[in-house]
C-alpha positions in Angstrom: 21.2 -1.4 13.8 22.7 -3.6 11.2 25.1 -5.1 15.0 21.9 -5.3 16.5 20.2 -7.4 13.5 16.9 -4.9 13.9 15.3 -5.2 10.5 12.4 -2.7 9.2 9.3 -4.7 9.1 6.6 -2.2 8.2 6.7 0.7 6.7 3.5 3.0 5.8 3.1 6.8 5.8 3.9 7.9 9.7 4.1 4.8 10.9 7.4 1.6 11.0 7.9 -1.2 12.9 11.1 -2.1 13.4 11.8 -5.8 15.2 15.1 -7.6 16.3 15.7 -11.1 17.3 16.8 -12.1 20.7 20.7 -13.0 20.9 23.1 -13.2 24.1 24.5 -10.2 23.2 21.6 -7.9 23.3 20.4 -8.8 26.9 21.4 -7.7 30.3 22.5 -9.5 33.4 18.9 -11.0 34.0 18.4 -12.5 30.7 16.5 -9.8 29.2 16.4 -7.6 26.2 19.0 -4.7 27.4 17.1 -1.3 27.5 19.7 0.4 25.2 18.1 -2.3 22.8 14.6 -0.9 23.5 15.1 2.2 23.5 17.8 1.9 20.0 14.8 0.1 17.9 12.2 2.8 19.4 14.5 5.8 18.2 14.8 4.5 15.0 10.9 3.8 14.3 10.1 7.1 15.2 12.6 8.5 13.2 11.9 6.2 10.4 8.3 6.8 10.8 8.8 10.8 10.5 11.5 10.4 7.6 8.2 9.0 5.9 6.2 12.0 5.8 9.8 14.3 4.8 10.3 15.5 1.5 12.3 13.1 -0.7 15.5 15.0 -0.4 15.4 15.5 3.6 17.3 13.7 6.1 16.1 13.0 9.8 17.8 14.0 13.2 16.3 12.9 16.5 16.5 15.7 18.8 15.1 14.5 21.8 13.5 11.3 23.4 11.5 10.0 26.8 11.7 6.1 27.1 9.8 5.0 30.1 10.6 0.7 30.9 7.4 -0.6 32.5 7.9 -4.2 32.2 11.1 -6.4 31.4 11.9 -6.9 27.7 11.7 -10.7 28.0 11.2 -12.7 24.4 12.3 -14.1 21.3 12.2 -10.8 19.5 11.2 -7.1 20.5 8.8 -5.3 18.4 9.0 -1.1 18.0 6.2 0.4 16.4 6.2 3.7 15.8 3.8 6.7 14.3 4.0 10.0 13.8 1.4 11.7 16.3 2.5 16.0 15.3 4.1 16.7 11.5 5.1 20.0 11.9 7.2 21.5 8.6 10.4 21.3 11.1 9.7 19.0 13.9 7.7 15.7 13.8 6.5 14.4 17.6 6.8 10.8 17.3 5.3 7.5 19.9 6.9 4.6 19.6 5.6 1.4 22.2 8.0 -1.7 22.4 6.7 -5.2 22.8 8.6 -8.4 23.7 6.8 -11.6 21.6 7.3 -14.8 23.3 5.1 -17.3 20.5 2.0 -15.5 19.5 1.8 -13.2 22.6 3.3 -9.9 23.2 4.1 -7.8 25.8 4.1 -4.4 26.4 7.4 -3.4 27.7 8.5 0.7 27.1 7.1 3.6 25.5 8.9 6.5 24.0 7.7 9.6 23.0 10.5 11.4 20.6 10.8 15.0 18.5 12.6 14.3 15.5 14.0 17.3 12.9 13.6 17.3 9.2 17.0 18.7 8.0 17.5 19.9 4.3 19.5 17.6 1.9 20.7 14.2 2.2 23.4 13.0 5.0 26.7 12.6 3.2 28.0 10.1 5.7 28.4 6.9 4.5 25.7 4.5 5.9 
């Protein structure tokens, strides 16, 4: 996320928002945000939304996702808004919508459905 310049803009129980500003290195051949950027911030937004409903000593792992790209991600900023739609003990099902912002206008450009797993214990890996 650091490489993408993505930032966590909102965190509430079961809900998160991640934003990334447009930079040339995040675009594809037509100048739109690359689909991989949309997928990465949507995946992270889903993971953080799920994490807000997990025990403090847990860690999170995405086990599956599907993304539909519904419009070119053409804007100054990319915004992923995620929410948990089913919170089980081990698995959380989440949904994220991704928007490209131009000034005050937002265009819906992708939707993700993800399954996120609650793992016991914090991750030992450095961040």
